[in-house]
C-alpha positions in Angstrom: 2.3 15.4 -24.3 5.7 14.8 -25.3 7.2 12.3 -27.6 9.0 8.8 -26.1 11.3 9.6 -29.0 13.0 13.1 -28.4 16.7 12.2 -28.6 17.7 16.5 -29.1 15.3 17.2 -26.3 16.5 14.9 -24.3 20.0 16.2 -24.8 19.1 19.6 -23.8 17.3 18.5 -20.5 20.1 16.4 -19.9 22.7 19.3 -20.1 20.2 21.7 -18.0 19.6 19.3 -15.3 23.4 18.1 -14.6 24.3 21.8 -14.5 21.7 22.5 -12.2 22.6 22.4 -8.4 22.4 18.9 -6.4 19.7 18.4 -4.5 20.2 21.4 -1.9 18.2 21.4 1.6 16.3 24.3 0.6 14.8 22.7 -2.1 13.2 20.3 0.0 12.5 17.2 -2.1 12.8 17.4 -5.9 10.1 16.2 -8.3 10.8 15.7 -11.8 7.4 16.6 -13.1 5.9 15.0 -16.8 2.5 15.5 -15.1 0.5 18.6 -16.1 2.2 21.5 -14.5 -0.5 23.0 -13.1 -1.9 20.1 -11.9 1.3 18.9 -9.8 1.5 22.8 -8.9 -1.5 22.1 -7.0 -0.2 18.8 -5.3 2.7 20.3 -4.4 1.4 23.3 -2.8 -1.3 21.2 -0.7 1.5 18.9 0.6 3.8 21.5 1.6 0.8 23.5 3.5 -0.3 20.4 5.2 3.3 19.4 6.1 5.7 21.8 5.7 7.8 20.4 3.5 8.8 22.4 0.7 8.6 20.9 -3.0 10.8 21.9 -5.6 9.3 21.3 -9.3 11.3 20.4 -12.5 9.0 20.4 -15.4 9.6 18.3 -18.5 8.6 15.1 -20.6 7.8 11.8 -20.0 10.5 10.3 -22.2 13.1 13.2 -21.4 13.0 12.8 -17.6 12.8 8.8 -17.9 15.9 8.7 -19.4 17.5 11.4 -17.8 17.2 9.6 -14.7 18.5 6.5 -16.2 21.6 8.5 -17.4 21.9 10.1 -13.8 21.6 6.4 -12.5 22.3 6.7 -8.0 23.6 10.6 -8.8 20.4 12.0 -9.6 19.1 14.9 -7.7 15.4 13.7 -7.9 13.5 12.7 -5.0 10.3 11.7 -6.6 9.3 11.1 -10.6 5.6 11.8 -11.9 4.6 11.1 -15.1 1.4 11.6 -17.7 1.8 8.0 -19.0 3.3 5.0 -17.5 5.9 3.4 -20.1 8.2 5.9 -18.8 7.8 4.7 -15.3 8.6 1.2 -16.5 11.8 2.5 -18.2 13.0 3.4 -14.7 11.8 0.4 -12.9 13.2 -1.9 -15.0 16.7 0.1 -14.5 16.4 -0.8 -11.2 16.1 3.0 -9.9 12.8 2.9 -8.0 12.5 2.4 -4.2 9.8 -0.1 -3.1 6.6 2.1 -2.4 5.8 1.9 1.1 3.1 -0.6 2.3 0.6 2.1 3.5 0.7 4.2 0.4 0.5 1.0 -1.8 -2.8 0.0 0.1 -4.3 3.5 -1.0 -4.4 2.1 -4.7 -6.4 -0.4 -5.9 -4.0 -3.2 -7.2 -5.2 -3.1 -11.2 -3.8 0.7 -11.0 -0.2 -0.1 -10.1 2.2 -2.7 -11.2 2.7 -5.6 -9.4 6.2 -5.0 -8.4 5.4 -2.3 -5.8 7.6 0.0 -7.3 5.5 2.9 -8.4 1.6 3.6 -8.4 -0.9 5.2 -10.3 -1.7 8.7 -9.4 -4.5 9.9 -12.0 -5.9 8.0 -15.1 -6.9 9.3 -18.9 -9.6 7.1 -21.0 -8.8 6.6 -24.5 -11.5 8.4 -26.8 -12.8 8.8 -30.4 -13.7 12.3 -30.5 -15.8 12.8 -34.0 -17.7 15.7 -35.4 -21.6 15.2 -34.7 -22.2 17.0 -38.1 -19.7 14.2 -40.2 -20.7 10.8 -38.4 -23.8 9.4 -36.6 -23.4 6.6 -33.9 -24.3 4.1 -35.9 -21.2 5.3 -38.3 -18.3 4.8 -35.5 -16.0 2.3 -35.4 -16.6 -0.7 -33.3 -13.1 -1.0 -32.3 -10.0 0.7 -32.1 -8.6 -1.7 -34.7 -11.3 -1.1 -37.2 -9.4 2.0 -38.0 -6.7 0.0 -40.1 -9.9 -0.6 -42.4 -9.6 1.0 -45.7 -13.0 2.2 -45.2 -11.5 4.9 -42.7 -8.9 6.1 -45.0 -8.6 9.6 -44.6 -11.1 10.1 -41.9 -9.3 10.0 -38.9 -6.5 11.4 -37.2 -3.8 11.2 -34.0 -0.9 12.6 -32.8 1.5 10.0 -33.3 5.0 11.6 -31.9 3.5 12.2 -28.3 3.8 9.7 -25.5 -0.1 9.4 -25.1 -0.7 8.0 -28.1 2.3 5.6 -28.0 0.8 4.6 -24.5 -2.5 3.5 -26.3 -0.5 1.5 -29.1 1.3 -0.1 -26.1 -1.7 -1.3 -25.4 -2.9 -2.7 -28.5 1.1 -4.8 -28.3 0.0 -6.0 -24.9 -3.5 -7.1 -25.9 -3.1 -8.2 -29.1 0.6 -8.9 -30.0 2.9 -7.8 -32.1 2.0 -8.9 -35.7 -1.3 -7.9 -35.0 0.0 -4.1 -33.7 2.4 -4.0 -36.8 -0.5 -4.7 -39.3 -2.8 -2.2 -37.2 0.1 0.7 -37.5 0.4 -0.2 -41.4 -3.4 0.4 -41.7 -3.1 3.4 -39.8 -0.1 4.8 -41.6 -2.1 4.5 -44.8 -5.6 5.9 -43.6 -5.1 8.8 -40.8 -3.6 12.2 -40.7 -1.0 13.5 -38.4 -1.2 16.4 -36.1 1.0 17.2 -33.4 -0.9 17.0 -30.1 -4.2 16.1 -29.0 -5.8 19.4 -28.6 -4.6 20.0 -32.2 -6.6 16.5 -33.1 -9.6 18.0 -31.1 -9.6 21.7 -33.0 -9.2 19.5 -36.6 -12.1 17.5 -35.8 -14.2 20.5 -34.3 -13.7 22.4 -37.6 -14.5 19.3 -39.8 -11.2 19.0 -41.5 -11.2 15.2 -40.4 -14.2 13.1 -38.9 -12.4 11.5 -35.9 -9.5 11.5 -34.0 -8.2 9.0 -31.4 -7.6 11.3 -27.8 -7.6 11.2 -24.0 -11.0 12.3 -22.7 -9.9 15.1 -20.8 -9.0 17.6 -23.6 -12.7 17.5 -24.8 -14.1 18.2 -20.6 -11.3 20.8 -20.3 -12.5 22.9 -23.5 -16.3 22.1 -22.5 -15.4 23.6 -19.1 -13.9 26.9 -20.6 -15.3 28.0 -23.7 -15.9 24.9 -25.6 -14.7 26.8 -28.5 -12.6 23.8 -29.8 -15.1 21.2 -28.9 -18.4 22.4 -29.6 -19.0 20.4 -32.5 -17.2 17.3 -31.2 -18.9 14.2 -29.5 -17.0 11.5 -27.5 -17.1 7.5 -28.2 -16.2 5.2 -25.6 -15.1 1.6 -27.2 -16.1 0.0 -23.9 -16.0 -3.9 -24.3 -12.7 -4.1 -23.0 -11.2 -3.4 -26.6 -7.8 -1.7 -26.8 -9.5 1.7 -27.8 -11.2 1.7 -24.0 -7.7 1.5 -22.6 -7.2 3.7 -19.4 -3.7 4.7 -19.0 -1.8 5.5 -15.6 -0.1 8.8 -14.6 2.7 7.0 -12.6 4.8 8.1 -9.4 7.4 6.6 -7.6 10.2 7.5 -5.2 13.6 7.0 -6.5 16.3 4.7 -5.0 18.5 7.5 -4.4 16.4 10.2 -2.9 18.4 12.4 -0.3 15.2 12.4 1.3 13.6 9.1 0.9 11.0 9.8 4.2 10.1 13.4 2.9 9.8 11.5 -0.6 7.4 8.7 0.3 5.2 11.0 2.4 4.7 13.3 -0.5 3.5 10.2 -2.8 1.3 9.0 -0.3 -0.3 12.5 -0.1 -0.8 12.6 -3.9 -2.3 9.2 -3.6 -4.3 9.6 -0.6 -7.0 11.9 0.2 -5.5 15.2 -0.5 -4.4 14.5 -3.5 -7.6 12.7 -5.0 -9.6 15.2 -4.0 -7.8 18.0 -6.3 -8.6 15.6 -9.0 -12.1 15.5 -8.3 -12.5 19.3 -7.6 -9.9 20.8 -10.0 -9.6 21.7 -13.3 -7.5 18.6 -14.7 -10.6 16.4 -15.8 -8.1 13.2 -14.7 -9.7 10.4 -12.9 -8.9 9.8 -9.6 -7.7 6.3 -9.0 -7.1 6.0 -5.1 -9.7 3.5 -3.4 -12.8 5.1 -2.6 -11.8 8.2 -4.4 -14.3 10.0 -6.6 -13.5 11.5 -9.7 -15.0 14.6 -11.4 -18.9 14.1 -11.7 -18.8 15.2 -14.9 -16.7 12.3 -16.2 -18.1 8.8 -17.6 -17.6 6.5 -14.3 -14.2 4.8 -14.4 -16.2 1.4 -13.4 -18.2 2.1 -16.8 -15.8 2.6 -19.1 -15.5 -1.5 -19.2 -12.1 -1.0 -19.9 -9.4 -4.0 -20.5 -7.1 -5.4 -18.1 -3.4 -4.4 -18.7 -0.6 -5.1 -16.2 1.4 -1.5 -16.1 4.7 -2.7 -15.8 4.3 -4.7 -19.2 3.6 -1.6 -21.8 7.0 -1.4 -23.8 7.6 1.7 -24.9 10.9 1.0 -26.5 9.0 -1.9 -28.7 6.1 0.2 -29.7 8.8 3.2 -31.0 10.7 0.3 -33.3 7.2 -0.5 -34.6 5.8 2.8 -35.0 9.0 3.5 -36.5 9.0 0.8 -38.6 5.6 1.7 -40.3 6.7 5.1 -40.8 4.9 6.9 -38.2 7.9 8.4 -36.3 
């Protein structure tokens, strides 16, 4: 999880990237990667093995890279941009810096998992959940809606990581679904009620330890810990809001090809591979526990099926990171 508002980190990254060598031939295609490093490494290795095209990964955060791409403009050495959450894709799209995604690649991704513009696509997804301590909350005590957490009855009882891009993407969905005033009111209630932690994993650990009753995170933190030792999630269960509630929001990880790419054919091929069987099978069989989103693609069988989440319909290109950070700052959350 990376913050959408990280000006210092962004400046440092900018200095590093601007002094890095340009997109030299021996680098193959350069991917600015804000997705999980281990997942994208698997994608890159699988693509190279199948095509012989080398992939150079430069790892960083959603907002750091999106702001970096905007600053670099047509001089960017990047060929491809991958994110954890989609608001940073929207920032680059709105700056006019993405090339259209090839039509045969668009056909690999359902319309609800890509923007109508066709300038980028969803490559994976994660579900919003309320992780709760099973010893402190029973099912009939769980919030029926994410919006309920602003009620005074939840004061001191829930947690989140507001500085992270993950949570800010969730607030972006609240803004799109409920409007500015309702979002501002909810954030005000959140400020009164919640406890801040740094990182979704830290939120889950706090819930597991009984420090807090519950917390808003993405689903895969729990599944990933369960697949290992379970030591940070043994006392935790997941509550899925469903009912097209803002709390059932499914956040897209995005992928796009830069209009300034020096290797557009190879960059488009990489994006197609990630969205196709090769890349989506890695999601199904690997350890990321993120959802596969390709047409006909299957996710890890341990996950609640995407179709059963009853997620709200949110046009990905409408998620407004700048407005969200302004509202969160006004509420004293950032």
